[in-house]
N, C-alpha and C positions, 0 to 999 in steps of 0.2 A: 354355369354349365347349361348348354342349349338343350332344348327338348328334342330328342332324336326319334320321336314317334312319327310314323308315317302311315296315313290311312291307306286302304287297299287301292285307291286310284291316285296314290301320289308317288308312284315309281318314277324315277328319273330316267327318262329315255334319251340315251345318246344316239343321235342319228347321223349317219354317213350317207350322203347322196349315192345312188347306185353307180353313178360314173366313177366314184372314188373308192368304192368298196374294194378292200384288199383282194388282190388276184390269188394270194396264198393266204391260208389261215395264219393269223398273227399269233405271237406267243401268248401263252396264258399267264405268264409272269410279267409285271410292270418293271421288273429289274433285268429283264433279258437283254443281251447284246444284240437288239434287233434293229437294223439300219432304218426300218420304217419309223421308229421313233425320233428320227431326224426330220421327218416330213410333218409340217405343221398340223395337218388335219388329224393324224395319227396320234401324234404326241398329246394332243389337247383332248381328243375323244377317247381312243383306245386306252391310252395310259391312265387317264383320269377315272374312266369307268372300271379298269381292273383294280385301282387302288381303293376307290369307293366301295367296290363290291367285297373286297378283302375286309374292309373296316366295318361291314355289316350294313351299308346303306342299300336300300332296295332300288336297284337300277338295272338297266338292261342296254344293249347295244344291237343296232340293227340298221338295215338299209331300207325298210319300209317306214313311211312316214305315219306316225300314230294320229288317229282322229282326235284324241283327247289326251290330257296330261301334261306334263312338264317335257318339252322337247328341247334338248341342249345340243347345239350344232355349231361346228366351225363356220366362220363367215362364208367360206367358199361353197359350203353345202346348202346354204339358204337361198341363194340366187347366183346365177352364173356371172363371174366378173371377167371371163374370157371366152365366152360363147361355146363352152364344152356341152352345155345342156340347156333345156328349155324349162320354163316354169319357175316358181318361187314358193317358198314356204310362207304361209300366212297364219296369223293368230286367228282364233275363232273364240266363241264363247267358252268352249271346252279345251282348247288347245293354247297353251302358254309357251311362247318361244323365247329361248335364252340363246343370245348370239355370242359366240366366243370370237371376239374381234381379231385376235392375234395381232398381226402388224398391218392389218387391212382397215379400210374405212368401215365404220360400223354399219350394220344392217338396220336402217332406220325404222323398219317395220316390226322389229322385235319388241318384246315386252321388257327384257333386261339385257344388259351387255356386260360381258365379263372382259375386263382389259387387263393387259400385262404391264402396263406402265401408269404409275400414279397420275401422270399429267393428263391422262385421258378422262379422269373423273370430273374434270372441269365442264363436261358436257352435262352433268346433272346427277341426281341421286339414283337413276336407273343404270349408271355405270359403276360397276363393281370391281374393285382391284383385287387380284390375286397373283402372287408370284408364279412366274413360269416354272415348270418342274425342272430340277436339275437333270442332268444326264443320267439315264437308268445304267445301274451296274458300274458306276464309276469306280475306277481302280485308283487309288491315291498314290502319290509319288512314294517310292520305295525309301524306307527309313534308313537303309544302309547307303544311300548316296550322300548322306551327310552334307558336307560343304561343297560337293561337286557342282560345278556350273559349267555345263557343256551344252545341253540340249534346249534350243528355244523352239516353241511349237505353236502352231495355229490350227484351232479346231473349228471347223465350219465349212461353209460352201465357198469355193475358190472366188466365185463371181463377186462376193461381197468384200473381199479384202482390198485394202487400198492398193493403188497401182504400184506404188513405190515398194511395197512389200511382195510384189509378185515379180520384181525385175531381177535380172542377173547381178546388178550392182549391189542389191540387198544381200544376196548370198555371199558374194564376194567380201563384202564388209564383215559379215559374221564370220566367215572363214579366216579372214585376216586377224580376227580376234581369238581364234582357235575354237569357234563355236559352230554347232551344227543346226541347220534349219529343218524342222520337221514339219511337213505339211500334212496334217491329219484329215484329208479330204475323204469323204466316203460317199460313192455313187449310189442313189436310189431313185428309181422310177416306179411310182405306184403301178403303172400299167405293164411293167416288165418283171415277171416272176423271178427271173434270173438274179435280180438285184435283192431278193428278200433273205438271202442266206445270212445266218447269224455271224456277226463279226464283231470285233471290239476296237477298231481304229478310232472311234470317236469317244471311246470311254476309258481308254488305258493311258493314264498319266504316270505310270510307274517309273519311266525313265525320263521324265520332263523336269527341267529345272526352272522354267519361266514359260509363261505364255504370252503372246503378243496378238491382239486383235484390234485393228484400227480399220474402220469401215471405209469402203470405197463410197465417195459422195460426189456425184456430178455437179451438185449444186455449191460445192465448196466445203471447207472444214468448218467445225464448230456449230453445225446445225444440230437441233436437239434430238431428232429421231425419236419423237415423243410417242410413237406407237411400239417402239422396240423395247424388248425386255433386257434384263441384266443377266441373262443365262450364263454368259461366259465368265462373269465375275463369280456367280454361285458356284460354277463348276471349279474354278481355280481355288475358291475357298475350301471346298470339299476336298480337293485334290492336295491342298497343302502347298501351293506354288505360288510365287508372286506373279501378279498380272499386270501387263502394260496395256491399256485400253484407251479407245477414243473418248473425246469429251461429249459424252451423251447423257441425257437427262436420266436414264434409268440408273446408270452407274452413280451418277452424283446423288440421286435420292437415297442410295444406299450407303453413301460414304460417311464415315464419322471421323476418320483420321487419315493421315498420309500413309499409314501402314495398310490401308484397305487395298489400294492399288495404285499404279502410276499413270499419268495421262500423257498422251501423245497425238498429235494431229497428222503426222506423216512419218515416213521412214527416217528422217534425220532426227526427229524428237525421240523416236523409238529407240534409235541407236544410242542416244545420249542416256536414256533410262537404263538400257542394257549395260552401258558402261559404268553407271552408278552401282547397278547390281553386282556386276562382275568385280568391281573394286572393293566391295564391302560384304563379306560373309555375315558380319553382324546385322547389316540391314536385311539380308535374305532371311536369316534365322528369326528376326523380329517379325517379318512379315509372314512367314510360315506360321509362327505361333499365334499371331493375330488371326490368320485364316482359320486356324482350328476353332478358335472361339466364335468366329462369325458364322462358320459352317452350321452350327447348331440352329440358327435362325433360318436357314434356307434349305436345309436338307429335305429329303422327300417326307419325312415325318412331320415336320414343321408345315410344309405346304399342304399335306393331307389334312391336318388340323384346320388349316384356313379354308379348305374346300368344304369340309364338314360344316364349319360355321356358316359359311356362305350358303349352303343348302338348307340349313335348318333355321337360321336367323333372318335370311333374306328371300330365298328363291321360294320355298314353300309358303310362307306367310303372304308373299305378293301373289302367288298362284291362288291361294284361297280367297283373297281379296277380290281378285280378277274374276273368279268364278261367281262370287256372290253379288258382284256389281250388276247394275242394269245396263242395258245397251247404250244409253246415252252417256253413263259414267265411263263405260270402257271406251267409247268413241273419244270422249273428252280427254281421257288420260293419254290415249295414243297420239292425239293431235297436239296436245300440250308438250309432250316430251319431244315429239319431232320438230315442233316450232323452236323449242329452246335449243335443241342440238344445232339446228341450222343458224339460229341467231348468234350462238357461240362461234360457229365457223366463220360467219361473216365478220363479226367483231375482230377475230384473231387475223383474218385476211386483211382488214383495213389497218390493223396495228402493224403488221409486217410491211405493208405497202407504204405507209407514212412514218415508218420508224418509231413507233411508239410502244 
């Protein structure tokens, strides 16, 4: 059991840059059907803040950068990656910066990095893995659907879906099989208050019989997507529905058996998986039962436990060590971890180039 004591100056400050501060007050519950939880900055900062606060962890949320303490921020709030604002967040003797990398390149100047794909821990001990949160307020598949197999759904941003799954031919193929294609897209723009209204399109799986999510990749199929999370798999398990997913590292890390999910690179392979499911109610039932077991590992409560352990076993001890170290030791620590990060990137690039 970890030590959950926090000193008066050890509040965890979740920071959102003023450019991204919500235009409308966010919900007070992390389980609300708020479309903003589909926006990376908010799901990582606001949702994490709300859940940790409910668990009794001393933390706050704001758009003013604290001069001291532990500052936890999404990568986009530490320095602009698209020119939206000027300036960057820097560590000081009293300020300890924790970078939530999400699916972006790490912020090299941070003291620690939180990553959502285990492969990112290859960059060193300052890269800490924690599973992405499942969809808040998720409604599982209705039990009275029993062996019904009719509705196939995609949850996510349309731009990320493979081209073949956005084509009229895909829908025609499903229709020919007596199946319906449900595209559960949900528009959200952090700068547009009109998109903040509570909705449930991303969280309602009650009428869904299988999910398909094969990522669009201009570089070709079977690339690792080593910065991406396994969120769609977690959500499918919690919903109790079979999942057909791309060949991505995050999914494969979680995979223990063929019942966890089915793999596909394109529309043709996805249809073959659908045909297997359609022909076998026994397979669907087995996958649903397996999903119920795996869901306990990836639900919000399990992820909250992981966050609490991360805060008290890693973040706060590292912050205390940082504050007690001398100027040279702090400089050496930052220089060493940045050098290691860049060295790993170079080695990986060379390995890709020369096929090793």
